All heavy atoms as an XYZ file, in Angstrom:
889
protein
N       3.594      4.696      3.026
C       2.521      5.409      3.672
C       2.512      6.840      3.149
O       3.543      7.484      3.044
C       2.739      5.408      5.188
C       1.668      6.163      5.930
S       1.959      6.322      7.685
C       3.127      7.622      7.727
N       1.364      7.331      2.812
C       1.234      8.692      2.294
C       0.220      9.468      3.125
O      -0.868      8.980      3.395
C       0.791      8.658      0.836
N       0.606     10.683      3.527
C      -0.304     11.596      4.210
C      -0.609     12.728      3.250
O       0.307     13.383      2.752
C       0.315     12.123      5.500
C       0.323     11.071      6.594
C       1.016     11.563      7.804
N       2.459     11.596      7.475
C       3.399     11.982      8.312
N       3.096     12.385      9.515
N       4.660     11.972      7.960
N      -1.878     12.969      2.990
C      -2.297     13.922      1.963
C      -3.082     15.061      2.599
O      -3.984     14.830      3.398
C      -3.170     13.214      0.890
C      -3.605     14.183     -0.175
C      -2.415     12.047      0.279
N      -2.724     16.280      2.231
C      -3.455     17.484      2.642
C      -3.964     18.164      1.382
O      -3.193     18.429      0.463
C      -2.553     18.464      3.401
C      -1.942     17.899      4.652
C      -2.944     17.894      5.787
N      -2.382     17.362      6.997
C      -2.590     16.139      7.452
N      -3.358     15.313      6.798
N      -2.060     15.736      8.585
N      -5.265     18.448      1.337
C      -5.896     19.063      0.167
C      -6.555     20.367      0.593
O      -7.239     20.417      1.612
C      -6.950     18.109     -0.448
C      -7.632     18.746     -1.630
C      -6.315     16.798     -0.852
N      -6.336     21.417     -0.197
C      -7.034     22.683      0.032
C      -7.307     23.331     -1.324
O      -6.644     23.030     -2.317
C      -6.220     23.616      0.932
C      -4.917     24.080      0.340
C      -4.228     25.036      1.281
C      -2.944     25.553      0.645
N      -2.267     26.530      1.487
N      -8.290     24.207     -1.374
C      -8.624     24.858     -2.639
C      -7.463     25.752     -3.064
O      -6.780     26.348     -2.235
C      -9.903     25.671     -2.499
O      -9.730     26.668     -1.518
N      -7.226     25.806     -4.379
C      -6.101     26.579     -4.886
C      -5.998     26.504     -6.393
O      -6.997     26.359     -7.096
N      -4.754     26.531     -6.887
C      -4.514     26.641     -8.329
C      -4.052     25.343     -8.974
O      -3.790     25.312    -10.171
C      -3.460     27.725     -8.580
O      -2.255     27.372     -7.927
N      -3.909     24.267     -8.222
C      -3.519     22.985     -8.801
C      -2.069     22.619     -8.542
O      -1.515     21.767     -9.232
N      -1.426     23.210     -7.564
C      -0.032     22.922     -7.240
C       0.054     21.622     -6.446
O      -0.672     21.435     -5.482
C       0.560     24.080     -6.432
C       2.018     23.923     -6.129
C       2.540     25.114     -5.346
C       4.001     24.888     -5.011
N       4.524     25.923     -4.122
N       0.959     20.733     -6.867
C       1.142     19.450     -6.191
C       2.564     19.388     -5.647
O       3.529     19.511     -6.402
C       0.889     18.269     -7.143
C      -0.539     18.324     -7.673
C       1.154     16.952     -6.440
C      -0.822     17.316     -8.743
N       2.704     19.187     -4.325
C       4.000     19.108     -3.668
C       4.110     17.763     -2.966
O       3.243     17.403     -2.173
C       4.158     20.243     -2.644
O       3.853     21.483     -3.280
C       5.566     20.297     -2.110
N       5.179     17.020     -3.279
C       5.417     15.730     -2.652
C       6.767     15.803     -1.942
O       7.794     16.029     -2.590
C       5.407     14.588     -3.687
C       4.071     14.562     -4.414
C       5.687     13.262     -3.004
C       4.025     13.635     -5.588
N       6.772     15.613     -0.624
C       7.973     15.718      0.203
C       8.746     17.011     -0.093
O       9.958     17.000     -0.298
C       8.884     14.497      0.015
C       8.284     13.251      0.615
O       7.270     13.293      1.293
N       8.897     12.119      0.350
N       8.023     18.125     -0.158
C       8.574     19.458     -0.410
C       9.251     19.583     -1.767
O      10.131     20.418     -1.958
C       9.550     19.872      0.700
C       8.856     19.991      2.046
O       7.695     20.436      2.058
O       9.472     19.635      3.068
N       8.860     18.750     -2.744
C       9.373     18.842     -4.115
C       8.203     18.797     -5.084
O       7.134     18.286     -4.756
C      10.341     17.688     -4.396
C      11.657     17.866     -3.645
C      12.445     16.593     -3.452
N      12.753     15.868     -4.654
C      13.350     14.676     -4.664
N      13.689     14.104     -3.531
N      13.597     14.058     -5.780
N       8.410     19.309     -6.288
C       7.366     19.293     -7.313
C       7.100     17.861     -7.771
O       7.965     16.984     -7.636
C       7.779     20.146     -8.516
C       7.886     21.621     -8.221
C       6.542     22.245     -7.924
O       5.556     21.876     -8.579
O       6.484     23.085     -7.020
N       5.921     17.633     -8.336
C       5.539     16.298     -8.808
C       6.528     15.775     -9.846
O       6.993     14.644     -9.757
C       4.118     16.336     -9.403
C       3.628     15.070    -10.095
C       3.447     13.948     -9.085
C       2.335     15.324    -10.831
N       6.868     16.605    -10.850
C       7.776     16.168    -11.926
C       9.182     15.888    -11.409
O       9.891     15.053    -11.959
C       7.856     17.241    -13.021
C       6.508     17.513    -13.630
O       5.607     16.681    -13.555
N       6.345     18.674    -14.212
N       9.572     16.577    -10.358
C      10.909     16.383     -9.792
C      10.956     15.125     -8.934
O      11.933     14.373     -8.975
C      11.267     17.614     -8.957
C      12.657     17.615     -8.385
C      12.897     18.803     -7.479
O      12.180     19.818     -7.602
O      13.795     18.697     -6.626
N       9.904     14.868     -8.150
C       9.894     13.711     -7.249
C       9.644     12.408     -8.010
O      10.259     11.394     -7.717
C       8.845     13.893     -6.150
C       9.009     12.904     -5.026
C       9.971     13.104     -4.047
C       8.223     11.762     -4.950
C      10.155     12.196     -3.028
C       8.400     10.847     -3.928
C       9.364     11.072     -2.976
O       9.551     10.158     -1.960
N       8.723     12.426     -8.950
C       8.438     11.256     -9.789
C       8.830     11.578    -11.227
O       8.025     12.098    -11.998
C       6.951     10.879     -9.731
C       6.506     10.334     -8.406
C       5.485     10.942     -7.693
C       7.087      9.202     -7.873
C       5.063     10.436     -6.478
C       6.667      8.689     -6.655
C       5.658      9.311     -5.962
N      10.077     11.281    -11.651
C      10.504     11.624    -13.015
C       9.829     10.781    -14.100
O       9.717     11.230    -15.242
C      12.011     11.389    -12.994
C      12.273     10.496    -11.842
C      11.162     10.729    -10.861
N       9.357      9.579    -13.757
C       8.728      8.716    -14.760
C       7.262      9.098    -14.947
O       6.531      9.318    -13.974
C       8.837      7.247    -14.357
C      10.252      6.767    -14.290
N      11.045      6.605    -15.403
C      11.038      6.454    -13.233
C      12.234      6.187    -15.043
N      12.261      6.096    -13.711
N       6.843      9.126    -16.188
C       5.481      9.548    -16.527
C       4.429      8.598    -15.949
O       3.335      9.024    -15.579
C       5.330      9.637    -18.048
C       4.087     10.345    -18.484
C       4.033     10.537    -19.988
O       5.089     10.599    -20.623
O       2.908     10.608    -20.509
N       4.760      7.314    -15.854
C       3.831      6.322    -15.297
C       3.462      6.676    -13.855
O       2.285      6.613    -13.473
C       4.485      4.945    -15.352
C       3.747      3.863    -14.612
C       4.540      2.561    -14.558
O       5.473      2.365    -15.316
N       4.163      1.694    -13.650
N       4.457      7.059    -13.059
C       4.201      7.414    -11.663
C       3.441      8.738    -11.564
O       2.569      8.900    -10.709
C       5.516      7.500    -10.883
C       6.242      6.160    -10.820
O       5.556      5.119    -10.849
O       7.475      6.157    -10.755
N       3.761      9.682    -12.438
C       3.050     10.964    -12.451
C       1.580     10.759    -12.793
O       0.698     11.359    -12.179
C       3.683     11.917    -13.465
C       5.071     12.361    -13.104
C       5.720     13.165    -14.213
O       5.044     13.632    -15.129
N       7.028     13.314    -14.135
N       1.304      9.883    -13.774
C      -0.074      9.599    -14.165
C      -0.844      8.925    -13.029
O      -2.044      9.181    -12.853
C      -0.115      8.731    -15.417
C       0.320      9.488    -16.644
O       0.260     10.714    -16.699
N       0.797      8.772    -17.645
N      -0.160      8.052    -12.267
C      -0.823      7.387    -11.140
C      -1.258      8.405    -10.090
O      -2.345      8.296     -9.525
C       0.108      6.347    -10.520
N      -0.414      9.399     -9.834
C      -0.749     10.418     -8.835
C      -1.864     11.326     -9.354
O      -2.766     11.718     -8.607
C       0.506     11.247     -8.461
C       0.142     12.396     -7.550
C       1.545     10.355     -7.796
N      -1.831     11.659    -10.629
C      -2.806     12.595    -11.203
C      -4.168     11.963    -11.501
O      -5.164     12.674    -11.630
C      -2.258     13.193    -12.509
C      -1.102     14.134    -12.309
S      -1.539     15.584    -11.367
C      -2.683     16.379    -12.464
N      -4.238     10.630    -11.584
C      -5.469      9.956    -12.000
C      -6.690     10.289    -11.141
O      -7.749     10.622    -11.690
C      -5.238      8.450    -12.051
N      -6.621     10.239     -9.795
C      -7.825     10.556     -9.019
C      -8.275     12.006     -9.187
O      -9.466     12.305     -9.122
C      -7.435     10.283     -7.574
C      -6.046      9.833     -7.555
C      -5.531      9.777     -8.940
N      -7.324     12.909     -9.421
C      -7.668     14.324     -9.608
C      -8.409     14.511    -10.930
O      -9.425     15.204    -11.004
C      -6.386     15.195     -9.574
C      -5.637     14.977     -8.265
C      -6.732     16.667     -9.734
C      -4.230     15.504     -8.275
N      -7.889     13.863    -11.973
C      -8.538     13.959    -13.295
C      -9.927     13.329    -13.271
O     -10.880     13.896    -13.806
C      -7.681     13.249    -14.343
C      -6.605     14.121    -14.918
C      -6.003     13.493    -16.167
N      -4.560     13.651    -16.100
C      -3.700     12.666    -15.836
N      -4.114     11.439    -15.640
N      -2.411     12.908    -15.782
N     -10.042     12.139    -12.676
C     -11.312     11.416    -12.691
C     -12.397     12.110    -11.875
O     -13.575     11.973    -12.164
C     -11.116      9.988    -12.180
C     -10.279      9.144    -13.140
O     -10.133      9.553    -14.313
O      -9.773      8.095    -12.715
N     -11.990     12.858    -10.842
C     -12.983     13.537    -10.019
C     -13.309     14.937    -10.521
O     -14.247     15.561    -10.039
C     -12.487     13.617     -8.573
O     -11.295     14.365     -8.506
N     -12.526     15.454    -11.497
C     -12.790     16.772    -12.067
C     -12.241     17.921    -11.254
O     -12.687     19.059    -11.401
N     -11.261     17.679    -10.390
C     -10.676     18.731     -9.554
C      -9.328     19.226    -10.093
O      -8.599     19.910     -9.391
C     -10.497     18.235     -8.119
C     -11.758     18.302     -7.316
C     -12.511     17.165     -7.061
C     -12.213     19.512     -6.821
C     -13.672     17.217     -6.326
C     -13.387     19.583     -6.090
C     -14.099     18.441     -5.841
O     -15.262     18.501     -5.107
N      -8.992     18.883    -11.320
C      -7.708     19.294    -11.892
C      -7.640     20.815    -12.015
O      -8.501     21.441    -12.616
C      -7.519     18.643    -13.267
C      -6.098     18.655    -13.752
C      -5.892     17.750    -14.954
O      -6.881     17.356    -15.594
O      -4.732     17.471    -15.252
N      -6.618     21.416    -11.407
C      -6.447     22.862    -11.436
C      -7.286     23.616    -10.420
O      -7.291     24.846    -10.405
N      -8.007     22.906     -9.545
C      -8.889     23.554     -8.571
C      -8.410     23.415     -7.129
O      -8.872     24.136     -6.253
C     -10.304     22.970     -8.675
C     -10.962     23.207    -10.012
C     -12.312     22.539    -10.060
C     -12.947     22.674    -11.433
N     -14.210     21.934    -11.527
N      -7.492     22.432     -6.872
C      -7.046     22.189     -5.505
C      -5.523     22.136     -5.443
O      -4.863     21.712     -6.388
C      -7.636     20.868     -4.944
C      -7.351     19.683     -5.872
C      -9.105     20.994     -4.677
C      -7.795     18.344     -5.351
N      -4.973     22.588     -4.313
C      -3.547     22.441     -4.021
C      -3.371     21.212     -3.142
O      -4.159     20.983     -2.220
C      -3.003     23.670     -3.288
C      -2.870     24.876     -4.208
O      -2.898     24.692     -5.434
O      -2.734     25.993     -3.685
N      -2.313     20.439     -3.411
C      -2.113     19.168     -2.725
C      -0.711     19.136     -2.137
O       0.268     19.477     -2.814
C      -2.308     17.991     -3.691
C      -3.726     18.007     -4.235
C      -2.007     16.678     -3.003
C      -3.882     17.275     -5.522
N      -0.626     18.722     -0.886
C       0.661     18.534     -0.214
C       0.692     17.112      0.312
O      -0.178     16.713      1.092
C       0.820     19.527      0.940
C       2.175     19.469      1.576
C       2.381     20.645      2.527
N       3.612     20.435      3.258
C       3.687     19.829      4.442
N       2.590     19.406      5.021
N       4.843     19.672      5.025
N       1.692     16.331     -0.130
C       1.788     14.917      0.224
C       3.134     14.650      0.900
O       4.164     15.131      0.443
C       1.660     14.016     -1.030
C       0.344     14.274     -1.755
C       1.784     12.552     -0.653
C       0.228     13.569     -3.078
N       3.097     13.889      1.992
C       4.310     13.377      2.634
C       4.240     11.859      2.513
O       3.316     11.230      3.031
C       4.385     13.807      4.116
C       5.614     13.217      4.773
C       4.384     15.314      4.221
N       5.203     11.272      1.797
C       5.175      9.830      1.531
C       6.499      9.214      1.962
O       7.564      9.806      1.795
C       4.857      9.544      0.040
C       5.932     10.073     -0.875
C       4.623      8.080     -0.213
N       6.424      8.011      2.578
C       7.619      7.299      3.042
C       7.494      5.824      2.710
O       6.394      5.315      2.511
C       7.805      7.434      4.572
O       6.630      6.942      5.216
C       8.063      8.866      4.976
N       8.637      5.142      2.657
C       8.680      3.697      2.486
C       8.492      3.239      1.063
O       7.938      3.949      0.227
N       8.982      2.041      0.767
C       8.815      1.448     -0.549
C       9.638      2.121     -1.623
O      10.471      2.980     -1.362
N       9.354      1.743     -2.881
C      10.037      2.331     -4.023
C       9.157      3.355     -4.709
O       8.068      3.679     -4.227
N       9.607      3.865     -5.854
C       8.854      4.910     -6.555
C       7.438      4.481     -6.957
O       6.485      5.242     -6.768
C       9.689      5.198     -7.797
C      11.029      4.655     -7.514
C      10.871      3.572     -6.502
N       7.285      3.268     -7.476
C       5.971      2.815     -7.908
C       5.043      2.615     -6.717
O       3.864      2.982     -6.763
C       6.091      1.510     -8.714
O       7.004      1.719     -9.799
C       4.757      1.090     -9.278
N       5.553      2.038     -5.642
C       4.747      1.862     -4.434
C       4.349      3.190     -3.827
O       3.221      3.362     -3.357
N       5.264      4.148     -3.850
C       4.962      5.467     -3.308
C       3.925      6.187     -4.161
O       3.034      6.843     -3.633
C       6.230      6.317     -3.200
C       7.110      5.903     -2.063
C       8.225      6.887     -1.800
O       8.447      7.828     -2.547
N       8.939      6.672     -0.708
N       4.021      6.047     -5.490
C       3.018      6.696     -6.349
C       1.653      6.052     -6.142
O       0.621      6.738     -6.152
C       3.433      6.641     -7.819
O       3.448      5.311     -8.295
N       1.608      4.731     -5.917
C       0.344      4.063     -5.611
C      -0.238      4.511     -4.280
O      -1.454      4.687     -4.152
N       0.625      4.720     -3.288
C       0.171      5.208     -1.986
C      -0.379      6.627     -2.110
O      -1.400      6.968     -1.508
C       1.308      5.169     -0.977
N       0.294      7.458     -2.911
C      -0.183      8.827     -3.151
C      -1.537      8.802     -3.858
O      -2.429      9.591     -3.531
C       0.816      9.609     -3.996
S       2.359      9.968     -3.170
N      -1.688      7.887     -4.798
C      -2.940      7.761     -5.554
C      -4.108      7.420     -4.635
O      -5.162      8.055     -4.687
C      -2.757      6.674     -6.612
C      -3.988      6.323     -7.378
C      -3.689      5.171     -8.306
N      -4.899      4.639     -8.876
C      -5.000      3.441     -9.417
N      -3.963      2.652     -9.473
N      -6.130      3.031     -9.912
N      -3.913      6.428     -3.754
C      -4.997      6.045     -2.863
C      -5.253      7.122     -1.812
O      -6.402      7.395     -1.467
C      -4.703      4.716     -2.184
C      -5.909      4.188     -1.436
S      -5.762      2.517     -0.856
C      -4.715      2.747      0.535
N      -4.198      7.748     -1.313
C      -4.366      8.828     -0.351
C      -5.132      9.998     -0.935
O      -6.006     10.584     -0.281
N      -4.811     10.344     -2.183
C      -5.536     11.422     -2.862
C      -6.990     11.050     -3.080
O      -7.894     11.880     -2.908
C      -4.888     11.715     -4.217
C      -3.925     12.870     -4.255
C      -3.211     12.913     -5.582
C      -4.634     14.156     -4.004
N      -7.222      9.791     -3.479
C      -8.591      9.333     -3.668
C      -9.406      9.439     -2.392
O     -10.544      9.917     -2.408
N      -8.811      9.038     -1.278
C      -9.517      9.119      0.009
C      -9.747     10.563      0.436
O     -10.791     10.901      0.999
C      -8.722      8.390      1.081
C      -8.766      6.881      0.929
C      -7.962      6.222      2.019
N      -8.106      4.771      1.968
C      -7.489      3.944      2.784
N      -6.678      4.407      3.726
N      -7.656      2.643      2.681
N      -8.739     11.432      0.181
C      -8.875     12.840      0.556
C      -9.976     13.521     -0.255
O     -10.777     14.287      0.286
C      -7.550     13.560      0.355
N     -10.022     13.237     -1.548
C     -11.057     13.831     -2.404
C     -12.426     13.293     -2.020
O     -13.416     14.026     -2.016
C     -10.737     13.586     -3.894
C      -9.485     14.376     -4.291
C     -11.908     13.975     -4.781
C      -8.944     14.051     -5.659
N     -12.500     12.005     -1.660
C     -13.766     11.405     -1.231
C     -14.290     12.071      0.034
O     -15.490     12.336      0.146
C     -13.592      9.907     -1.016
C     -14.828      9.130     -0.597
C     -15.845      9.102     -1.720
C     -14.460      7.719     -0.196
N     -13.404     12.343      0.982
C     -13.845     12.990      2.221
C     -14.252     14.444      1.974
O     -15.071     14.995      2.707
C     -12.744     12.937      3.281
O     -11.659     13.740      2.889
N     -13.694     15.051      0.942
C     -14.027     16.423      0.593
C     -15.355     16.510     -0.175
O     -16.148     17.406      0.062
C     -12.887     16.993     -0.276
C     -12.862     18.478     -0.412
S     -11.368     19.010     -1.255
C     -11.675     18.463     -2.911
N     -15.558     15.542     -1.092
C     -16.749     15.549     -1.948
C     -17.216     14.111     -2.149
O     -16.637     13.369     -2.947
C     -16.418     16.203     -3.294
C     -17.611     16.291     -4.219
O     -18.744     16.043     -3.771
O     -17.416     16.619     -5.411
N     -18.265     13.694     -1.431
C     -18.740     12.305     -1.492
C     -19.426     11.965     -2.817
O     -19.584     10.793     -3.139
C     -19.691     12.042     -0.339
N     -19.807     12.957     -3.601
C     -20.514     12.698     -4.860
C     -19.617     12.082     -5.933
O     -20.118     11.451     -6.855
C     -21.137     13.992     -5.388
C     -22.259     14.517     -4.509
C     -22.838     15.824     -5.012
O     -22.506     16.226     -6.141
O     -23.608     16.442     -4.267
N     -18.314     12.263     -5.835
C     -17.403     11.695     -6.833
C     -16.911     10.311     -6.422
O     -16.051      9.733     -7.076
C     -16.196     12.627     -7.095
C     -16.650     13.931     -7.704
C     -15.387     12.848     -5.850
N     -17.469      9.765     -5.333
C     -17.037      8.469     -4.818
C     -17.176      7.340     -5.811
O     -16.295      6.493     -5.917
N     -18.272      7.301     -6.570
C     -18.463      6.213     -7.529
C     -17.439      6.281     -8.652
O     -16.986      5.247     -9.145
C     -19.896      6.233     -8.076
C     -20.219      7.418     -8.920
N     -20.528      8.654     -8.365
C     -20.260      7.570    -10.272
C     -20.752      9.514     -9.353
N     -20.593      8.890    -10.501
N     -17.035      7.478     -9.082
C     -16.011      7.604    -10.128
C     -14.660      7.108     -9.623
O     -13.933      6.405    -10.334
C     -15.889      9.060    -10.580
C     -17.131      9.586    -11.261
C     -17.120     11.106    -11.365
O     -16.477     11.784    -10.590
N     -17.865     11.615    -12.341
N     -14.323      7.458     -8.381
C     -13.050      7.026     -7.808
C     -13.032      5.518     -7.601
O     -12.038      4.848     -7.873
C     -12.802      7.745     -6.476
C     -12.586      9.253     -6.553
C     -12.589      9.856     -5.162
C     -11.300      9.578     -7.270
N     -14.143      4.960     -7.120
C     -14.215      3.529     -6.845
C     -14.191      2.712     -8.141
O     -13.512      1.689     -8.226
C     -15.482      3.217     -6.051
C     -15.475      1.854     -5.426
C     -16.576      1.710     -4.415
C     -16.380      0.427     -3.651
N     -17.297      0.297     -2.541
N     -14.906      3.186     -9.165
C     -14.947      2.468    -10.439
C     -13.579      2.412    -11.108
O     -13.263      1.450    -11.820
C     -15.953      3.117    -11.392
C     -17.389      2.910    -10.944
O     -17.615      2.038    -10.070
O     -18.283      3.613    -11.453
N     -12.759      3.444    -10.919
C     -11.434      3.483    -11.540
C     -10.339      2.915    -10.632
O      -9.161      2.975    -10.975
C     -11.089      4.922    -11.939
C     -11.971      5.399    -13.064
O     -12.205      4.692    -14.034
N     -12.504      6.598    -12.934
N     -10.702      2.373     -9.475
C      -9.770      1.662     -8.606
C      -8.864      2.535     -7.766
O      -7.822      2.077     -7.315
N      -9.249      3.797     -7.535
C      -8.397      4.691     -6.755
C      -8.558      4.497     -5.252
O      -7.798      5.070     -4.478
C      -8.690      6.153     -7.103
C      -8.523      6.442     -8.556
N      -7.397      6.101     -9.263
C      -9.346      7.032     -9.453
C      -7.535      6.478    -10.523
N      -8.709      7.040    -10.653
N      -9.536      3.713     -4.827
C      -9.767      3.494     -3.402
C      -9.449      2.054     -2.992
O      -9.749      1.647     -1.879
C     -11.225      3.818     -3.049
C     -11.700      5.218     -3.411
C     -13.177      5.369     -3.123
C     -10.903      6.265     -2.668
N      -8.824      1.281     -3.891
C      -8.537     -0.120     -3.639
C      -7.078     -0.288     -3.229
O      -6.179      0.171     -3.921
C      -8.803     -0.971     -4.897
O     -10.140     -0.731     -5.331
C      -8.631     -2.444     -4.612
N      -6.855     -0.964     -2.098
C      -5.495     -1.203     -1.620
C      -4.894     -2.397     -2.342
O      -5.565     -3.396     -2.600
C      -5.538     -1.475     -0.112
C      -4.183     -1.704      0.500
C      -4.320     -2.089      1.980
N      -3.034     -2.361      2.565
C      -2.381     -3.521      2.472
N      -2.903     -4.528      1.799
N      -1.205     -3.671      3.046
N      -3.577     -2.319     -2.633
C      -2.856     -3.447     -3.219
C      -2.529     -4.417     -2.081
O      -1.746     -4.107     -1.187
C      -1.578     -2.952     -3.898
C      -0.893     -4.038     -4.701
O      -1.364     -5.194     -4.677
O       0.126     -3.733     -5.356
N      -3.150     -5.589     -2.092
C      -3.056     -6.508     -0.959
C      -1.817     -7.401     -1.005
O      -1.594     -8.184     -0.083
C      -4.295     -7.389     -0.913
O      -4.383     -8.137     -2.110
N      -0.989     -7.306     -2.065
C       0.197     -8.168     -2.150
C       1.200     -7.789     -1.067
O       1.498     -6.629     -0.855
C       0.861     -8.041     -3.515
C      -0.025     -8.540     -4.649
C       0.613     -8.303     -5.961
N       0.707     -6.865     -6.237
C       1.246     -6.358     -7.339
N       1.737     -7.147     -8.260
N       1.289     -5.052     -7.509
N       1.709     -8.819     -0.367
C       2.698     -8.600      0.684
C       3.792     -9.640      0.553
O       3.626    -10.672     -0.099
C       2.044     -8.716      2.072
C       1.061     -7.612      2.377
S       0.372     -7.736      4.012
C       1.777     -7.219      4.975
N       4.912     -9.370      1.222
C       6.019    -10.309      1.229
C       5.603    -11.583      1.954
O       4.990    -11.534      3.018
C       7.212     -9.655      1.930
C       8.459    -10.501      1.909
C       9.611     -9.736      2.514
C      10.867    -10.570      2.466
N      12.015     -9.843      3.020
N       5.949    -12.724      1.365
C       5.609    -14.008      1.970
C       6.572    -14.315      3.115
O       7.761    -14.026      3.010
C       5.704    -15.091      0.877
C       5.095    -16.409      1.246
C       5.073    -17.380      0.078
O       5.040    -16.935     -1.076
O       5.089    -18.606      0.342
N       6.079    -14.887      4.188
C       6.924    -15.150      5.349
C       7.887    -16.308      5.103
O       7.622    -17.198      4.280
C       6.060    -15.431      6.576
C       5.375    -16.791      6.558
C       4.562    -17.050      7.806
N       5.245    -17.612      8.921
C       5.722    -18.853      9.029
N       5.610    -19.687      8.020
N       6.295    -19.261     10.124
N       9.013    -16.262      5.807
C       9.991    -17.345      5.751
C       9.458    -18.520      6.567
O       8.971    -18.329      7.677
C      11.330    -16.877      6.318
C      12.407    -17.946      6.266
C      13.567    -17.579      7.152
C      14.585    -18.688      7.204
N      14.086    -19.923      7.789
N       9.566    -19.723      5.988
C       9.110    -20.922      6.694
C      10.306    -21.634      7.347
O      11.415    -21.575      6.817
C       8.418    -21.899      5.738
C       6.984    -21.541      5.402
C       6.948    -20.537      4.332
C       5.569    -20.291      3.786
N       5.612    -19.411      2.646
N      10.066    -22.327      8.449
C      11.134    -23.062      9.118
C      11.594    -24.208      8.228
O      10.819    -24.795      7.476
C      10.669    -23.570     10.491
C       9.462    -24.457     10.441
C       9.581    -25.825     10.246
C       8.183    -23.920     10.576
C       8.467    -26.646     10.184
C       7.069    -24.721     10.519
C       7.218    -26.092     10.325
O       6.117    -26.893     10.261
N      12.885    -24.526      8.309
C      13.449    -25.602      7.492
C      13.848    -25.145      6.108
O      14.425    -25.916      5.345
N      13.561    -23.904      5.737
C      13.913    -23.372      4.422
C      14.821    -22.159      4.603
O      14.899    -21.570      5.680
C      12.651    -22.963      3.654
C      11.610    -24.048      3.384
C      10.414    -23.462      2.657
C      12.215    -25.172      2.549
N      15.517    -21.787      3.531
C      16.397    -20.620      3.576
C      15.629    -19.323      3.388
O      16.063    -18.268      3.819
C      17.487    -20.728      2.503
C      18.518    -21.773      2.821
N      19.370    -21.685      3.900
C      18.828    -22.940      2.210
C      20.162    -22.749      3.936
N      19.853    -23.530      2.921
N      14.507    -19.378      2.704
C      13.693    -18.196      2.476
C      12.228    -18.573      2.526
O      11.848    -19.570      3.156
N      11.392    -17.818      1.838
C       9.973    -18.123      1.843
C       9.703    -19.434      1.108
O       8.872    -20.233      1.526
C       9.198    -16.987      1.184
N      10.451    -19.674      0.013
C      10.236    -20.892     -0.770
C      11.507    -21.683     -1.041
O      11.437    -22.849     -1.382
C       9.587    -20.524     -2.110
C       8.221    -19.905     -1.921
C       7.527    -19.686     -3.220
N       6.212    -19.079     -3.004
C       5.279    -19.019     -3.911
N       5.476    -19.513     -5.104
N       4.120    -18.466     -3.626
N      12.665    -21.030     -0.930
C      13.917    -21.698     -1.274
C      14.288    -22.722     -0.220
O      14.389    -22.408      0.964
C      15.036    -20.667     -1.400
C      16.345    -21.310     -1.789
C      17.433    -20.318     -2.088
N      18.626    -21.047     -2.446
C      19.700    -21.095     -1.696
N      19.755    -20.456     -0.548
N      20.750    -21.790     -2.082
N      14.498    -23.953     -0.679
C      14.894    -25.022      0.221
C      16.393    -25.160      0.294
O      17.143    -24.295     -0.122
N      16.851    -26.295      0.859
C      18.284    -26.550      0.963
C      18.799    -27.031     -0.377
O      18.066    -27.566     -1.205
C      18.580    -27.599      2.047
O      17.845    -28.777      1.746
C      18.157    -27.084      3.414
N      20.121    -26.855     -0.573
C      20.749    -27.254     -1.834
C      20.827    -28.785     -1.898
O      21.193    -29.453     -0.918
C      22.125    -26.628     -1.949
C      22.763    -26.812     -3.308
C      24.026    -25.983     -3.440
O      24.520    -25.426     -2.476
N      24.547    -25.922     -4.643
N      20.512    -29.350     -3.060
C      20.520    -30.797     -3.254
C      21.924    -31.242     -3.653
O      22.565    -30.631     -4.503
C      19.517    -31.185     -4.346
C      19.541    -32.636     -4.699
C      19.023    -33.583     -3.849
C      20.091    -33.057     -5.899
C      19.044    -34.933     -4.168
C      20.130    -34.393     -6.234
C      19.606    -35.338     -5.362
N      22.380    -32.307     -3.031
C      23.697    -32.857     -3.363
C      23.555    -34.323     -3.750
O      22.990    -35.119     -3.001
C      24.645    -32.732     -2.155
O      25.834    -33.405     -2.409
N      24.087    -34.689     -4.950
C      24.004    -36.090     -5.387
C      24.974    -36.965     -4.598
O      24.703    -38.123     -4.355
C      24.346    -36.189     -6.879
C      23.137    -36.031     -7.762
C      23.506    -36.375     -9.190
C      22.285    -36.301    -10.070
N      22.616    -36.571    -11.462
N      26.128    -36.427     -4.288
C      27.161    -37.215     -3.605
C      27.539    -36.618     -2.281
O      27.556    -35.496     -2.048
C      28.409    -37.280     -4.483
C      28.161    -38.105     -5.730
C      29.329    -38.018     -6.701
N      28.911    -38.518     -7.986
C      28.383    -37.770     -8.921
N      28.239    -36.483     -8.748
N      28.016    -38.296    -10.052
């Protein structure tokens, strides 16, 4: 879950009270967070403060991406089509599959024994 606060400024991005490069060391995650800002044309124009919890680094960067997309959309509705076309407002619907009765996990059954 990511909570995003956006205000006009110089382009500073803070995630859990740390810089973007420090919190997300991998370039893939940094690009995911920066994508909605670049696509909407607000790069260097807004300061962003994000509080993100749960999941791993990739899931957190995806949550930040969608949160930023929604925050920018609420700030400026004219860039909505750019954000939507590039998938910044789409939730990842994949979830953990539930455990079924009679099985050890979601799909793993009991061990087979010949003898």
